[in-house]
mmCIF file of the N, C-alpha and C atoms, coordinates in Angstrom:
data_MODEL
# 
_entry.id   MODEL 
# 
loop_
_atom_site.group_PDB 
_atom_site.id 
_atom_site.type_symbol 
_atom_site.label_atom_id 
_atom_site.label_alt_id 
_atom_site.label_comp_id 
_atom_site.label_asym_id 
_atom_site.label_entity_id 
_atom_site.label_seq_id 
_atom_site.pdbx_PDB_ins_code 
_atom_site.Cartn_x 
_atom_site.Cartn_y 
_atom_site.Cartn_z 
_atom_site.occupancy 
_atom_site.B_iso_or_equiv 
_atom_site.pdbx_formal_charge 
_atom_site.auth_seq_id 
_atom_site.auth_comp_id 
_atom_site.auth_asym_id 
_atom_site.auth_atom_id 
_atom_site.pdbx_PDB_model_num 
ATOM 1   N N  . MET A 1 1  ? -7.380  -1.429  -18.276 1.00 0.00 ? 1  MET A N  1 
ATOM 2   C CA . MET A 1 1  ? -6.870  -1.835  -16.981 1.00 0.00 ? 1  MET A CA 1 
ATOM 3   C C  . MET A 1 1  ? -7.956  -2.595  -16.231 1.00 0.00 ? 1  MET A C  1 
ATOM 4   N N  . GLU A 1 2  ? -7.551  -3.666  -15.609 1.00 0.00 ? 2  GLU A N  1 
ATOM 5   C CA . GLU A 1 2  ? -8.475  -4.514  -14.875 1.00 0.00 ? 2  GLU A CA 1 
ATOM 6   C C  . GLU A 1 2  ? -8.902  -3.838  -13.569 1.00 0.00 ? 2  GLU A C  1 
ATOM 7   N N  . ILE A 1 3  ? -10.180 -3.901  -13.263 1.00 0.00 ? 3  ILE A N  1 
ATOM 8   C CA . ILE A 1 3  ? -10.693 -3.358  -12.009 1.00 0.00 ? 3  ILE A CA 1 
ATOM 9   C C  . ILE A 1 3  ? -10.538 -4.428  -10.939 1.00 0.00 ? 3  ILE A C  1 
ATOM 10  N N  . LYS A 1 4  ? -9.917  -4.065  -9.829  1.00 0.00 ? 4  LYS A N  1 
ATOM 11  C CA . LYS A 1 4  ? -9.685  -5.010  -8.743  1.00 0.00 ? 4  LYS A CA 1 
ATOM 12  C C  . LYS A 1 4  ? -10.382 -4.532  -7.484  1.00 0.00 ? 4  LYS A C  1 
ATOM 13  N N  . ASN A 1 5  ? -10.660 -5.468  -6.604  1.00 0.00 ? 5  ASN A N  1 
ATOM 14  C CA . ASN A 1 5  ? -11.219 -5.147  -5.296  1.00 0.00 ? 5  ASN A CA 1 
ATOM 15  C C  . ASN A 1 5  ? -10.087 -4.876  -4.321  1.00 0.00 ? 5  ASN A C  1 
ATOM 16  N N  . VAL A 1 6  ? -10.369 -4.040  -3.338  1.00 0.00 ? 6  VAL A N  1 
ATOM 17  C CA . VAL A 1 6  ? -9.399  -3.716  -2.307  1.00 0.00 ? 6  VAL A CA 1 
ATOM 18  C C  . VAL A 1 6  ? -10.062 -3.957  -0.961  1.00 0.00 ? 6  VAL A C  1 
ATOM 19  N N  . GLN A 1 7  ? -9.379  -4.670  -0.093  1.00 0.00 ? 7  GLN A N  1 
ATOM 20  C CA . GLN A 1 7  ? -9.905  -4.914  1.243   1.00 0.00 ? 7  GLN A CA 1 
ATOM 21  C C  . GLN A 1 7  ? -9.361  -3.864  2.196   1.00 0.00 ? 7  GLN A C  1 
ATOM 22  N N  . ILE A 1 8  ? -10.241 -3.383  3.075   1.00 0.00 ? 8  ILE A N  1 
ATOM 23  C CA . ILE A 1 8  ? -9.837  -2.439  4.109   1.00 0.00 ? 8  ILE A CA 1 
ATOM 24  C C  . ILE A 1 8  ? -10.321 -2.977  5.450   1.00 0.00 ? 8  ILE A C  1 
ATOM 25  N N  . PRO A 1 9  ? -9.695  -2.553  6.535   1.00 0.00 ? 9  PRO A N  1 
ATOM 26  C CA . PRO A 1 9  ? -10.159 -2.984  7.853   1.00 0.00 ? 9  PRO A CA 1 
ATOM 27  C C  . PRO A 1 9  ? -11.599 -2.517  8.104   1.00 0.00 ? 9  PRO A C  1 
ATOM 28  N N  . PHE A 1 10 ? -12.335 -3.309  8.865   1.00 0.00 ? 10 PHE A N  1 
ATOM 29  C CA . PHE A 1 10 ? -13.728 -2.982  9.142   1.00 0.00 ? 10 PHE A CA 1 
ATOM 30  C C  . PHE A 1 10 ? -13.851 -1.635  9.852   1.00 0.00 ? 10 PHE A C  1 
ATOM 31  N N  . ALA A 1 11 ? -12.926 -1.333  10.750  1.00 0.00 ? 11 ALA A N  1 
ATOM 32  C CA . ALA A 1 11 ? -12.974 -0.052  11.468  1.00 0.00 ? 11 ALA A CA 1 
ATOM 33  C C  . ALA A 1 11 ? -12.886 1.123   10.492  1.00 0.00 ? 11 ALA A C  1 
ATOM 34  N N  . LEU A 1 12 ? -12.038 1.011   9.486   1.00 0.00 ? 12 LEU A N  1 
ATOM 35  C CA . LEU A 1 12 ? -11.921 2.070   8.480   1.00 0.00 ? 12 LEU A CA 1 
ATOM 36  C C  . LEU A 1 12 ? -13.203 2.169   7.665   1.00 0.00 ? 12 LEU A C  1 
ATOM 37  N N  . PHE A 1 13 ? -13.777 1.036   7.305   1.00 0.00 ? 13 PHE A N  1 
ATOM 38  C CA . PHE A 1 13 ? -15.044 1.033   6.577   1.00 0.00 ? 13 PHE A CA 1 
ATOM 39  C C  . PHE A 1 13 ? -16.129 1.736   7.390   1.00 0.00 ? 13 PHE A C  1 
ATOM 40  N N  . ARG A 1 14 ? -16.194 1.427   8.676   1.00 0.00 ? 14 ARG A N  1 
ATOM 41  C CA . ARG A 1 14 ? -17.193 2.043   9.549   1.00 0.00 ? 14 ARG A CA 1 
ATOM 42  C C  . ARG A 1 14 ? -16.989 3.556   9.613   1.00 0.00 ? 14 ARG A C  1 
ATOM 43  N N  . GLN A 1 15 ? -15.735 3.994   9.682   1.00 0.00 ? 15 GLN A N  1 
ATOM 44  C CA . GLN A 1 15 ? -15.451 5.429   9.703   1.00 0.00 ? 15 GLN A CA 1 
ATOM 45  C C  . GLN A 1 15 ? -15.866 6.090   8.394   1.00 0.00 ? 15 GLN A C  1 
ATOM 46  N N  . LEU A 1 16 ? -15.620 5.425   7.276   1.00 0.00 ? 16 LEU A N  1 
ATOM 47  C CA . LEU A 1 16 ? -16.025 5.967   5.975   1.00 0.00 ? 16 LEU A CA 1 
ATOM 48  C C  . LEU A 1 16 ? -17.542 6.096   5.877   1.00 0.00 ? 16 LEU A C  1 
ATOM 49  N N  . VAL A 1 17 ? -18.254 5.098   6.359   1.00 0.00 ? 17 VAL A N  1 
ATOM 50  C CA . VAL A 1 17 ? -19.721 5.157   6.356   1.00 0.00 ? 17 VAL A CA 1 
ATOM 51  C C  . VAL A 1 17 ? -20.187 6.313   7.222   1.00 0.00 ? 17 VAL A C  1 
ATOM 52  N N  . SER A 1 18 ? -19.616 6.432   8.399   1.00 0.00 ? 18 SER A N  1 
ATOM 53  C CA . SER A 1 18 ? -19.989 7.513   9.306   1.00 0.00 ? 18 SER A CA 1 
ATOM 54  C C  . SER A 1 18 ? -19.715 8.875   8.672   1.00 0.00 ? 18 SER A C  1 
ATOM 55  N N  . TYR A 1 19 ? -18.587 9.006   8.019   1.00 0.00 ? 19 TYR A N  1 
ATOM 56  C CA . TYR A 1 19 ? -18.193 10.272  7.405   1.00 0.00 ? 19 TYR A CA 1 
ATOM 57  C C  . TYR A 1 19 ? -19.114 10.640  6.241   1.00 0.00 ? 19 TYR A C  1 
ATOM 58  N N  . HIS A 1 20 ? -19.386 9.681   5.362   1.00 0.00 ? 20 HIS A N  1 
ATOM 59  C CA . HIS A 1 20 ? -20.140 9.985   4.149   1.00 0.00 ? 20 HIS A CA 1 
ATOM 60  C C  . HIS A 1 20 ? -21.651 9.939   4.327   1.00 0.00 ? 20 HIS A C  1 
ATOM 61  N N  . LEU A 1 21 ? -22.144 9.016   5.102   1.00 0.00 ? 21 LEU A N  1 
ATOM 62  C CA . LEU A 1 21 ? -23.598 8.873   5.216   1.00 0.00 ? 21 LEU A CA 1 
ATOM 63  C C  . LEU A 1 21 ? -24.186 9.645   6.387   1.00 0.00 ? 21 LEU A C  1 
ATOM 64  N N  . MET A 1 22 ? -23.422 9.765   7.460   1.00 0.00 ? 22 MET A N  1 
ATOM 65  C CA . MET A 1 22 ? -23.930 10.481  8.632   1.00 0.00 ? 22 MET A CA 1 
ATOM 66  C C  . MET A 1 22 ? -23.283 11.845  8.791   1.00 0.00 ? 22 MET A C  1 
ATOM 67  N N  . GLU A 1 23 ? -22.445 12.206  7.821   1.00 0.00 ? 23 GLU A N  1 
ATOM 68  C CA . GLU A 1 23 ? -21.763 13.497  7.803   1.00 0.00 ? 23 GLU A CA 1 
ATOM 69  C C  . GLU A 1 23 ? -21.030 13.796  9.107   1.00 0.00 ? 23 GLU A C  1 
ATOM 70  N N  . ASP A 1 24 ? -20.369 12.782  9.641   1.00 0.00 ? 24 ASP A N  1 
ATOM 71  C CA . ASP A 1 24 ? -19.577 12.900  10.864  1.00 0.00 ? 24 ASP A CA 1 
ATOM 72  C C  . ASP A 1 24 ? -18.152 13.284  10.480  1.00 0.00 ? 24 ASP A C  1 
ATOM 73  N N  . GLN A 1 25 ? -17.808 14.547  10.655  1.00 0.00 ? 25 GLN A N  1 
ATOM 74  C CA . GLN A 1 25 ? -16.496 15.059  10.257  1.00 0.00 ? 25 GLN A CA 1 
ATOM 75  C C  . GLN A 1 25 ? -15.397 14.741  11.273  1.00 0.00 ? 25 GLN A C  1 
ATOM 76  N N  . SER A 1 26 ? -15.760 14.209  12.428  1.00 0.00 ? 26 SER A N  1 
ATOM 77  C CA . SER A 1 26 ? -14.784 14.014  13.506  1.00 0.00 ? 26 SER A CA 1 
ATOM 78  C C  . SER A 1 26 ? -13.736 12.944  13.201  1.00 0.00 ? 26 SER A C  1 
ATOM 79  N N  . CYS A 1 27 ? -14.012 12.076  12.260  1.00 0.00 ? 27 CYS A N  1 
ATOM 80  C CA . CYS A 1 27 ? -13.068 10.979  11.996  1.00 0.00 ? 27 CYS A CA 1 
ATOM 81  C C  . CYS A 1 27 ? -12.288 11.181  10.694  1.00 0.00 ? 27 CYS A C  1 
ATOM 82  N N  . SER A 1 28 ? -12.277 12.378  10.155  1.00 0.00 ? 28 SER A N  1 
ATOM 83  C CA . SER A 1 28 ? -11.621 12.602  8.861   1.00 0.00 ? 28 SER A CA 1 
ATOM 84  C C  . SER A 1 28 ? -10.111 12.360  8.913   1.00 0.00 ? 28 SER A C  1 
ATOM 85  N N  . GLU A 1 29 ? -9.455  12.737  10.004  1.00 0.00 ? 29 GLU A N  1 
ATOM 86  C CA . GLU A 1 29 ? -8.009  12.509  10.111  1.00 0.00 ? 29 GLU A CA 1 
ATOM 87  C C  . GLU A 1 29 ? -7.691  11.020  10.181  1.00 0.00 ? 29 GLU A C  1 
ATOM 88  N N  . GLU A 1 30 ? -8.501  10.258  10.917  1.00 0.00 ? 30 GLU A N  1 
ATOM 89  C CA . GLU A 1 30 ? -8.284  8.812   11.021  1.00 0.00 ? 30 GLU A CA 1 
ATOM 90  C C  . GLU A 1 30 ? -8.518  8.135   9.679   1.00 0.00 ? 30 GLU A C  1 
ATOM 91  N N  . ILE A 1 31 ? -9.500  8.624   8.928   1.00 0.00 ? 31 ILE A N  1 
ATOM 92  C CA . ILE A 1 31 ? -9.771  8.074   7.596   1.00 0.00 ? 31 ILE A CA 1 
ATOM 93  C C  . ILE A 1 31 ? -8.572  8.327   6.684   1.00 0.00 ? 31 ILE A C  1 
ATOM 94  N N  . CYS A 1 32 ? -8.066  9.545   6.682   1.00 0.00 ? 32 CYS A N  1 
ATOM 95  C CA . CYS A 1 32 ? -6.897  9.873   5.849   1.00 0.00 ? 32 CYS A CA 1 
ATOM 96  C C  . CYS A 1 32 ? -5.705  9.008   6.227   1.00 0.00 ? 32 CYS A C  1 
ATOM 97  N N  . LYS A 1 33 ? -5.465  8.841   7.511   1.00 0.00 ? 33 LYS A N  1 
ATOM 98  C CA . LYS A 1 33 ? -4.347  8.018   7.967   1.00 0.00 ? 33 LYS A CA 1 
ATOM 99  C C  . LYS A 1 33 ? -4.534  6.569   7.518   1.00 0.00 ? 33 LYS A C  1 
ATOM 100 N N  . GLY A 1 34 ? -5.732  6.027   7.699   1.00 0.00 ? 34 GLY A N  1 
ATOM 101 C CA . GLY A 1 34 ? -6.002  4.645   7.304   1.00 0.00 ? 34 GLY A CA 1 
ATOM 102 C C  . GLY A 1 34 ? -5.865  4.430   5.810   1.00 0.00 ? 34 GLY A C  1 
ATOM 103 N N  . LEU A 1 35 ? -6.350  5.378   5.016   1.00 0.00 ? 35 LEU A N  1 
ATOM 104 C CA . LEU A 1 35 ? -6.243  5.251   3.563   1.00 0.00 ? 35 LEU A CA 1 
ATOM 105 C C  . LEU A 1 35 ? -4.796  5.389   3.093   1.00 0.00 ? 35 LEU A C  1 
ATOM 106 N N  . MET A 1 36 ? -4.034  6.271   3.709   1.00 0.00 ? 36 MET A N  1 
ATOM 107 C CA . MET A 1 36 ? -2.625  6.425   3.343   1.00 0.00 ? 36 MET A CA 1 
ATOM 108 C C  . MET A 1 36 ? -1.838  5.152   3.673   1.00 0.00 ? 36 MET A C  1 
ATOM 109 N N  . GLU A 1 37 ? -2.143  4.537   4.815   1.00 0.00 ? 37 GLU A N  1 
ATOM 110 C CA . GLU A 1 37 ? -1.488  3.273   5.163   1.00 0.00 ? 37 GLU A CA 1 
ATOM 111 C C  . GLU A 1 37 ? -1.826  2.196   4.139   1.00 0.00 ? 37 GLU A C  1 
ATOM 112 N N  . LYS A 1 38 ? -3.076  2.162   3.713   1.00 0.00 ? 38 LYS A N  1 
ATOM 113 C CA . LYS A 1 38 ? -3.499  1.164   2.733   1.00 0.00 ? 38 LYS A CA 1 
ATOM 114 C C  . LYS A 1 38 ? -2.793  1.389   1.395   1.00 0.00 ? 38 LYS A C  1 
ATOM 115 N N  . VAL A 1 39 ? -2.710  2.627   0.956   1.00 0.00 ? 39 VAL A N  1 
ATOM 116 C CA . VAL A 1 39 ? -2.030  2.946   -0.303  1.00 0.00 ? 39 VAL A CA 1 
ATOM 117 C C  . VAL A 1 39 ? -0.557  2.546   -0.212  1.00 0.00 ? 39 VAL A C  1 
ATOM 118 N N  . GLU A 1 40 ? 0.063   2.803   0.927   1.00 0.00 ? 40 GLU A N  1 
ATOM 119 C CA . GLU A 1 40 ? 1.464   2.430   1.131   1.00 0.00 ? 40 GLU A CA 1 
ATOM 120 C C  . GLU A 1 40 ? 1.644   0.914   1.035   1.00 0.00 ? 40 GLU A C  1 
ATOM 121 N N  . ARG A 1 41 ? 0.743   0.167   1.676   1.00 0.00 ? 41 ARG A N  1 
ATOM 122 C CA . ARG A 1 41 ? 0.819   -1.296  1.611   1.00 0.00 ? 41 ARG A CA 1 
ATOM 123 C C  . ARG A 1 41 ? 0.611   -1.802  0.189   1.00 0.00 ? 41 ARG A C  1 
ATOM 124 N N  . MET A 1 42 ? -0.310  -1.184  -0.536  1.00 0.00 ? 42 MET A N  1 
ATOM 125 C CA . MET A 1 42 ? -0.564  -1.594  -1.919  1.00 0.00 ? 42 MET A CA 1 
ATOM 126 C C  . MET A 1 42 ? 0.659   -1.324  -2.804  1.00 0.00 ? 42 MET A C  1 
ATOM 127 N N  . ALA A 1 43 ? 1.303   -0.177  -2.601  1.00 0.00 ? 43 ALA A N  1 
ATOM 128 C CA . ALA A 1 43 ? 2.495   0.158   -3.384  1.00 0.00 ? 43 ALA A CA 1 
ATOM 129 C C  . ALA A 1 43 ? 3.625   -0.825  -3.082  1.00 0.00 ? 43 ALA A C  1 
ATOM 130 N N  . ASN A 1 44 ? 3.788   -1.162  -1.800  1.00 0.00 ? 44 ASN A N  1 
ATOM 131 C CA . ASN A 1 44 ? 4.817   -2.140  -1.433  1.00 0.00 ? 44 ASN A CA 1 
ATOM 132 C C  . ASN A 1 44 ? 4.529   -3.493  -2.067  1.00 0.00 ? 44 ASN A C  1 
ATOM 133 N N  . ARG A 1 45 ? 3.287   -3.896  -2.058  1.00 0.00 ? 45 ARG A N  1 
ATOM 134 C CA . ARG A 1 45 ? 2.920   -5.189  -2.642  1.00 0.00 ? 45 ARG A CA 1 
ATOM 135 C C  . ARG A 1 45 ? 3.175   -5.192  -4.148  1.00 0.00 ? 45 ARG A C  1 
ATOM 136 N N  . GLN A 1 46 ? 2.860   -4.084  -4.803  1.00 0.00 ? 46 GLN A N  1 
ATOM 137 C CA . GLN A 1 46 ? 3.092   -3.980  -6.242  1.00 0.00 ? 46 GLN A CA 1 
ATOM 138 C C  . GLN A 1 46 ? 4.585   -4.095  -6.561  1.00 0.00 ? 46 GLN A C  1 
ATOM 139 N N  . LEU A 1 47 ? 5.413   -3.417  -5.778  1.00 0.00 ? 47 LEU A N  1 
ATOM 140 C CA . LEU A 1 47 ? 6.865   -3.501  -5.987  1.00 0.00 ? 47 LEU A CA 1 
ATOM 141 C C  . LEU A 1 47 ? 7.370   -4.920  -5.745  1.00 0.00 ? 47 LEU A C  1 
ATOM 142 N N  . TYR A 1 48 ? 6.868   -5.566  -4.708  1.00 0.00 ? 48 TYR A N  1 
ATOM 143 C CA . TYR A 1 48 ? 7.285   -6.939  -4.425  1.00 0.00 ? 48 TYR A CA 1 
ATOM 144 C C  . TYR A 1 48 ? 6.909   -7.851  -5.589  1.00 0.00 ? 48 TYR A C  1 
ATOM 145 N N  . THR A 1 49 ? 5.691   -7.708  -6.080  1.00 0.00 ? 49 THR A N  1 
ATOM 146 C CA . THR A 1 49 ? 5.239   -8.531  -7.203  1.00 0.00 ? 49 THR A CA 1 
ATOM 147 C C  . THR A 1 49 ? 6.106   -8.285  -8.429  1.00 0.00 ? 49 THR A C  1 
ATOM 148 N N  . GLN A 1 50 ? 6.405   -7.025  -8.710  1.00 0.00 ? 50 GLN A N  1 
ATOM 149 C CA . GLN A 1 50 ? 7.264   -6.703  -9.851  1.00 0.00 ? 50 GLN A CA 1 
ATOM 150 C C  . GLN A 1 50 ? 8.658   -7.290  -9.678  1.00 0.00 ? 50 GLN A C  1 
ATOM 151 N N  . SER A 1 51 ? 9.137   -7.322  -8.436  1.00 0.00 ? 51 SER A N  1 
ATOM 152 C CA . SER A 1 51 ? 10.480  -7.863  -8.205  1.00 0.00 ? 51 SER A CA 1 
ATOM 153 C C  . SER A 1 51 ? 10.539  -9.358  -8.480  1.00 0.00 ? 51 SER A C  1 
ATOM 154 N N  . LYS A 1 52 ? 9.396   -10.009 -8.505  1.00 0.00 ? 52 LYS A N  1 
ATOM 155 C CA . LYS A 1 52 ? 9.348   -11.447 -8.783  1.00 0.00 ? 52 LYS A CA 1 
ATOM 156 C C  . LYS A 1 52 ? 8.922   -11.768 -10.211 1.00 0.00 ? 52 LYS A C  1 
ATOM 157 N N  . THR A 1 53 ? 8.173   -10.856 -10.860 1.00 0.00 ? 53 THR A N  1 
ATOM 158 C CA . THR A 1 53 ? 7.552   -11.207 -12.140 1.00 0.00 ? 53 THR A CA 1 
ATOM 159 C C  . THR A 1 53 ? 7.923   -10.310 -13.311 1.00 0.00 ? 53 THR A C  1 
ATOM 160 N N  . ALA A 1 54 ? 8.755   -9.310  -13.103 1.00 0.00 ? 54 ALA A N  1 
ATOM 161 C CA . ALA A 1 54 ? 9.126   -8.414  -14.210 1.00 0.00 ? 54 ALA A CA 1 
ATOM 162 C C  . ALA A 1 54 ? 9.786   -9.221  -15.328 1.00 0.00 ? 54 ALA A C  1 
ATOM 163 N N  . PRO A 1 55 ? 9.602   -8.789  -16.573 1.00 0.00 ? 55 PRO A N  1 
ATOM 164 C CA . PRO A 1 55 ? 10.108  -9.571  -17.706 1.00 0.00 ? 55 PRO A CA 1 
ATOM 165 C C  . PRO A 1 55 ? 11.629  -9.689  -17.781 1.00 0.00 ? 55 PRO A C  1 
ATOM 166 N N  . THR A 1 56 ? 12.345  -8.677  -17.315 1.00 0.00 ? 56 THR A N  1 
ATOM 167 C CA . THR A 1 56 ? 13.807  -8.750  -17.408 1.00 0.00 ? 56 THR A CA 1 
ATOM 168 C C  . THR A 1 56 ? 14.431  -8.773  -16.016 1.00 0.00 ? 56 THR A C  1 
ATOM 169 N N  . GLU A 1 57 ? 15.619  -9.320  -15.949 1.00 0.00 ? 57 GLU A N  1 
ATOM 170 C CA . GLU A 1 57 ? 16.358  -9.386  -14.681 1.00 0.00 ? 57 GLU A CA 1 
ATOM 171 C C  . GLU A 1 57 ? 16.645  -7.978  -14.154 1.00 0.00 ? 57 GLU A C  1 
ATOM 172 N N  . GLU A 1 58 ? 16.936  -7.051  -15.047 1.00 0.00 ? 58 GLU A N  1 
ATOM 173 C CA . GLU A 1 58 ? 17.223  -5.665  -14.650 1.00 0.00 ? 58 GLU A CA 1 
ATOM 174 C C  . GLU A 1 58 ? 16.005  -5.027  -13.983 1.00 0.00 ? 58 GLU A C  1 
ATOM 175 N N  . GLU A 1 59 ? 14.832  -5.215  -14.561 1.00 0.00 ? 59 GLU A N  1 
ATOM 176 C CA . GLU A 1 59 ? 13.603  -4.666  -13.981 1.00 0.00 ? 59 GLU A CA 1 
ATOM 177 C C  . GLU A 1 59 ? 13.293  -5.320  -12.638 1.00 0.00 ? 59 GLU A C  1 
ATOM 178 N N  . ARG A 1 60 ? 13.506  -6.629  -12.543 1.00 0.00 ? 60 ARG A N  1 
ATOM 179 C CA . ARG A 1 60 ? 13.262  -7.324  -11.276 1.00 0.00 ? 60 ARG A CA 1 
ATOM 180 C C  . ARG A 1 60 ? 14.178  -6.786  -10.185 1.00 0.00 ? 60 ARG A C  1 
ATOM 181 N N  . GLU A 1 61 ? 15.446  -6.593  -10.517 1.00 0.00 ? 61 GLU A N  1 
ATOM 182 C CA . GLU A 1 61 ? 16.407  -6.096  -9.533  1.00 0.00 ? 61 GLU A CA 1 
ATOM 183 C C  . GLU A 1 61 ? 16.082  -4.662  -9.123  1.00 0.00 ? 61 GLU A C  1 
ATOM 184 N N  . LYS A 1 62 ? 15.689  -3.832  -10.071 1.00 0.00 ? 62 LYS A N  1 
ATOM 185 C CA . LYS A 1 62 ? 15.317  -2.445  -9.758  1.00 0.00 ? 62 LYS A CA 1 
ATOM 186 C C  . LYS A 1 62 ? 14.122  -2.422  -8.803  1.00 0.00 ? 62 LYS A C  1 
ATOM 187 N N  . SER A 1 63 ? 13.109  -3.229  -9.076  1.00 0.00 ? 63 SER A N  1 
ATOM 188 C CA . SER A 1 63 ? 11.932  -3.299  -8.207  1.00 0.00 ? 63 SER A CA 1 
ATOM 189 C C  . SER A 1 63 ? 12.299  -3.850  -6.838  1.00 0.00 ? 63 SER A C  1 
ATOM 190 N N  . ARG A 1 64 ? 13.179  -4.842  -6.812  1.00 0.00 ? 64 ARG A N  1 
ATOM 191 C CA . ARG A 1 64 ? 13.599  -5.430  -5.540  1.00 0.00 ? 64 ARG A CA 1 
ATOM 192 C C  . ARG A 1 64 ? 14.312  -4.395  -4.674  1.00 0.00 ? 64 ARG A C  1 
ATOM 193 N N  . GLN A 1 65 ? 15.220  -3.629  -5.288  1.00 0.00 ? 65 GLN A N  1 
ATOM 194 C CA . GLN A 1 65 ? 15.948  -2.604  -4.544  1.00 0.00 ? 65 GLN A CA 1 
ATOM 195 C C  . GLN A 1 65 ? 15.001  -1.526  -4.017  1.00 0.00 ? 65 GLN A C  1 
ATOM 196 N N  . GLU A 1 66 ? 14.063  -1.099  -4.847  1.00 0.00 ? 66 GLU A N  1 
ATOM 197 C CA . GLU A 1 66 ? 13.107  -0.075  -4.414  1.00 0.00 ? 66 GLU A CA 1 
ATOM 198 C C  . GLU A 1 66 ? 12.231  -0.601  -3.283  1.00 0.00 ? 66 GLU A C  1 
ATOM 199 N N  . TYR A 1 67 ? 11.804  -1.851  -3.392  1.00 0.00 ? 67 TYR A N  1 
ATOM 200 C CA . TYR A 1 67 ? 10.999  -2.467  -2.335  1.00 0.00 ? 67 TYR A CA 1 
ATOM 201 C C  . TYR A 1 67 ? 11.780  -2.508  -1.019  1.00 0.00 ? 67 TYR A C  1 
ATOM 202 N N  . LEU A 1 68 ? 13.026  -2.956  -1.081  1.00 0.00 ? 68 LEU A N  1 
ATOM 203 C CA . LEU A 1 68 ? 13.842  -3.033  0.131   1.00 0.00 ? 68 LEU A CA 1 
ATOM 204 C C  . LEU A 1 68 ? 14.101  -1.652  0.716   1.00 0.00 ? 68 LEU A C  1 
ATOM 205 N N  . ASP A 1 69 ? 14.291  -0.644  -0.137  1.00 0.00 ? 69 ASP A N  1 
ATOM 206 C CA . ASP A 1 69 ? 14.461  0.735   0.339   1.00 0.00 ? 69 ASP A CA 1 
ATOM 207 C C  . ASP A 1 69 ? 13.218  1.200   1.083   1.00 0.00 ? 69 ASP A C  1 
ATOM 208 N N  . ARG A 1 70 ? 12.048  0.951   0.501   1.00 0.00 ? 70 ARG A N  1 
ATOM 209 C CA . ARG A 1 70 ? 10.789  1.379   1.123   1.00 0.00 ? 70 ARG A CA 1 
ATOM 210 C C  . ARG A 1 70 ? 10.542  0.664   2.445   1.00 0.00 ? 70 ARG A C  1 
ATOM 211 N N  . ARG A 1 71 ? 10.982  -0.577  2.539   1.00 0.00 ? 71 ARG A N  1 
ATOM 212 C CA . ARG A 1 71 ? 10.803  -1.359  3.763   1.00 0.00 ? 71 ARG A CA 1 
ATOM 213 C C  . ARG A 1 71 ? 11.842  -1.011  4.825   1.00 0.00 ? 71 ARG A C  1 
ATOM 214 N N  . GLY A 1 72 ? 12.875  -0.262  4.439   1.00 0.00 ? 72 GLY A N  1 
ATOM 215 C CA . GLY A 1 72 ? 13.895  0.155   5.394   1.00 0.00 ? 72 GLY A CA 1 
ATOM 216 C C  . GLY A 1 72 ? 14.922  -0.921  5.711   1.00 0.00 ? 72 GLY A C  1 
ATOM 217 N N  . ILE A 1 73 ? 15.128  -1.845  4.782   1.00 0.00 ? 73 ILE A N  1 
ATOM 218 C CA . ILE A 1 73 ? 16.118  -2.901  4.978   1.00 0.00 ? 73 ILE A CA 1 
ATOM 219 C C  . ILE A 1 73 ? 17.508  -2.309  4.721   1.00 0.00 ? 73 ILE A C  1 
ATOM 220 N N  . PRO A 1 74 ? 18.421  -2.373  5.694   1.00 0.00 ? 74 PRO A N  1 
ATOM 221 C CA . PRO A 1 74 ? 19.751  -1.786  5.498   1.00 0.00 ? 74 PRO A CA 1 
ATOM 222 C C  . PRO A 1 74 ? 20.542  -2.497  4.405   1.00 0.00 ? 74 PRO A C  1 
ATOM 223 N N  . GLU A 1 75 ? 21.406  -1.750  3.750   1.00 0.00 ? 75 GLU A N  1 
ATOM 224 C CA . GLU A 1 75 ? 22.240  -2.291  2.669   1.00 0.00 ? 75 GLU A CA 1 
ATOM 225 C C  . GLU A 1 75 ? 23.068  -3.481  3.152   1.00 0.00 ? 75 GLU A C  1 
ATOM 226 N N  . SER A 1 76 ? 23.543  -3.418  4.384   1.00 0.00 ? 76 SER A N  1 
ATOM 227 C CA . SER A 1 76 ? 24.404  -4.484  4.902   1.00 0.00 ? 76 SER A CA 1 
ATOM 228 C C  . SER A 1 76 ? 23.651  -5.795  5.120   1.00 0.00 ? 76 SER A C  1 
ATOM 229 N N  . PHE A 1 77 ? 22.334  -5.745  5.126   1.00 0.00 ? 77 PHE A N  1 
ATOM 230 C CA . PHE A 1 77 ? 21.517  -6.935  5.369   1.00 0.00 ? 77 PHE A CA 1 
ATOM 231 C C  . PHE A 1 77 ? 21.025  -7.562  4.068   1.00 0.00 ? 77 PHE A C  1 
ATOM 232 N N  . ARG A 1 78 ? 21.276  -6.912  2.952   1.00 0.00 ? 78 ARG A N  1 
ATOM 233 C CA . ARG A 1 78 ? 20.785  -7.388  1.653   1.00 0.00 ? 78 ARG A CA 1 
ATOM 234 C C  . ARG A 1 78 ? 21.780  -8.323  1.002   1.00 0.00 ? 78 ARG A C  1 
ATOM 235 N N  . TRP A 1 79 ? 21.303  -9.127  0.073   1.00 0.00 ? 79 TRP A N  1 
ATOM 236 C CA . TRP A 1 79 ? 22.180  -10.012 -0.693  1.00 0.00 ? 79 TRP A CA 1 
ATOM 237 C C  . TRP A 1 79 ? 22.365  -9.502  -2.082  1.00 0.00 ? 79 TRP A C  1 
# 
């Protein structure tokens, strides 16, 4: 598997540095929230990419539906 870089907001990076290097436990909840948001965005992006590049039409449609479900797009608004 290819190793990829992940970008995070500078504020989250600063909190991670504070938590790990200065042992500041006060920002642990904000770090967890920021990392969970990032993981959610990455999962959405992966589904979107699969909906465009999957090898079969069935796989593309399955990924597209899952992506739209995660984004909260109502059934009546979909094509």
